[in-house]
Structure formats: structure tokens, C-alpha cells
C-alpha positions as CSV (number, residue, x, y, z in Angstrom):
1,M,-66.3,195.4,-46.7
2,T,-63.9,198.5,-46.5
3,D,-64.6,201.7,-48.2
4,D,-61.5,201.7,-50.1
5,S,-61.5,198.2,-51.6
6,V,-64.0,195.8,-53.4
7,G,-64.5,193.0,-50.9
8,D,-66.3,189.7,-50.9
9,D,-69.8,190.1,-49.4
10,A,-71.1,186.7,-51.0
11,A,-69.6,183.2,-51.5
12,H,-70.4,183.8,-55.3
13,D,-68.7,187.1,-55.8
14,A,-65.5,185.7,-53.9
15,A,-65.3,183.1,-56.6
16,E,-65.6,185.6,-59.4
17,D,-63.3,188.2,-58.0
18,T,-59.8,187.4,-59.4
19,R,-57.9,190.5,-59.1
20,P,-58.3,192.7,-56.0
21,I,-59.0,196.6,-57.2
22,S,-59.6,199.5,-55.0
23,T,-63.1,201.1,-55.4
24,G,-61.2,204.3,-56.1
25,E,-59.4,202.5,-59.1
26,L,-62.9,201.1,-60.2
27,V,-64.6,204.5,-60.1
28,R,-61.6,206.3,-61.8
29,R,-61.7,203.8,-64.8
30,Y,-65.3,204.1,-65.0
31,R,-65.4,207.9,-65.3
32,E,-62.7,207.8,-67.9
33,G,-65.0,205.8,-70.1
34,A,-64.6,202.2,-69.2
35,T,-68.1,200.2,-69.4
36,I,-69.4,198.0,-66.7
37,E,-69.3,195.2,-69.1
38,G,-65.6,195.8,-69.9
39,L,-64.7,196.4,-66.2
40,A,-66.3,193.0,-65.2
41,E,-64.8,191.2,-68.1
42,D,-61.2,192.9,-67.5
43,L,-61.3,192.3,-63.6
44,G,-63.1,188.9,-63.5
45,M,-66.0,190.2,-61.7
46,S,-69.8,190.1,-62.1
47,Y,-71.6,192.6,-63.9
48,R,-73.6,193.1,-60.7
49,R,-70.8,193.3,-58.5
50,V,-69.1,196.2,-60.5
51,R,-72.3,198.0,-60.8
52,T,-73.3,197.7,-57.2
53,T,-69.8,199.0,-56.1
54,L,-70.0,201.9,-58.5
55,L,-73.4,202.7,-57.2
56,E,-72.3,202.5,-53.4
57,A,-69.3,204.8,-54.2
58,G,-72.0,207.3,-55.4
59,V,-71.3,207.2,-59.1
60,V,-74.1,208.3,-61.2
61,L,-74.0,205.8,-63.9
62,R,-74.1,206.7,-67.7
63,P,-77.3,205.6,-69.5
64,A,-77.0,202.8,-71.4
65,K,-76.6,203.0,-75.2
66,V,-79.3,201.2,-77.0
67,Q,-78.3,199.9,-80.2
68,R,-80.9,200.1,-82.9
69,P,-81.1,198.9,-86.3
70,P,-80.3,201.4,-89.0
71,T,-83.3,203.3,-90.5
72,P,-84.3,201.4,-93.8
73,P,-84.1,203.8,-96.6
74,G,-87.4,205.5,-97.3
75,L,-89.2,204.7,-94.3
76,V,-89.3,208.3,-92.9
77,N,-90.4,209.7,-96.2
78,A,-93.1,207.2,-96.6
79,Y,-94.5,208.0,-93.1
80,L,-94.2,211.8,-93.9
81,S,-96.1,211.1,-97.3
82,G,-99.1,209.6,-95.4
83,R,-98.3,205.8,-94.8
84,N,-99.2,204.7,-91.2
85,I,-97.0,202.9,-88.8
86,R,-98.7,199.7,-89.4
87,Q,-98.2,199.8,-93.1
88,L,-94.7,200.7,-92.8
89,A,-94.1,197.9,-90.4
90,E,-95.6,195.5,-92.9
91,A,-93.6,197.1,-96.0
92,Y,-90.3,196.8,-94.1
93,G,-91.0,193.4,-92.2
94,M,-90.9,194.7,-88.7
95,S,-93.1,195.0,-85.8
96,Y,-95.3,198.0,-85.2
97,S,-93.2,199.2,-82.1
98,Q,-89.9,198.7,-83.9
99,A,-91.1,201.0,-86.8
100,R,-92.7,203.4,-84.3
101,R,-89.1,203.4,-82.2
102,I,-87.2,204.0,-85.6
103,L,-89.5,207.2,-86.3
104,L,-89.3,208.7,-83.0
105,A,-85.4,208.0,-82.9
106,E,-85.3,210.0,-86.0
107,G,-87.1,212.9,-84.6
108,V,-90.4,212.5,-86.4
109,A,-93.5,213.9,-84.8
110,L,-96.1,211.3,-85.0
111,R,-99.5,212.0,-86.1
112,P,-102.5,211.3,-83.7
113,R,-104.1,207.8,-84.6
114,G,-106.6,208.0,-87.4
115,R,-105.1,211.2,-88.9
116,P,-103.5,211.0,-92.4
């Protein structure tokens, strides 16, 4: 593989790469906001291939945006009023860890275990 183009280093990658693109172009598009998923789909490449090429070019990848469900109305206030995470999880029909993650994402300082 040359430094300025995305080459075929494995048989399965050769089958996936339908449009040749320079590494510089790939890096430029990523830095302008394109996602790895979007580049892979647009260029007919695998996610792994695009990611590896970007990393080999020295690109620092952006953190993945984690999708989380919207905070149910009243959940934060119920916790701040003294309900514990287990009670919230049961009342709102979610797992303990999901309720905890939502509270943390909302910036709530969690109480130590066993504290009202």
C-alpha cells in the first residue's frame, strides 16, 4: 500500500473497495465532519478499512456519539426528592444501569449507597 492511496491489503478489502480514493481525501472528508460509517457507505468500503486507514494516517478519531433515550419527565426530580435508583428503574420501566446512566448524563451527583 502506498502512503497516498487506500490500497488492497486483503482479499476481502479488495472486493469491498469500489471507488479508489486517496488517503488525503479520506482524511480531509473525515476532518470536515464526515463519519466513518458515512465514508464507508459512500465509498463502498468496510468500516474497519476506513477506520484503519484514518488511524494509519495519524488521525485522532472523534469520540463516538452515544445515543441515549430522552430523560423521562420527573425522573431527576424523583431522585433528588429521595427515591433510589432501583425504585426509579422499576417505576420508569428500565434497568438499574440505564436509570443510573441517565442520571449521570443529566449531571446529577449520585448519593452513596444506602443514603437517603
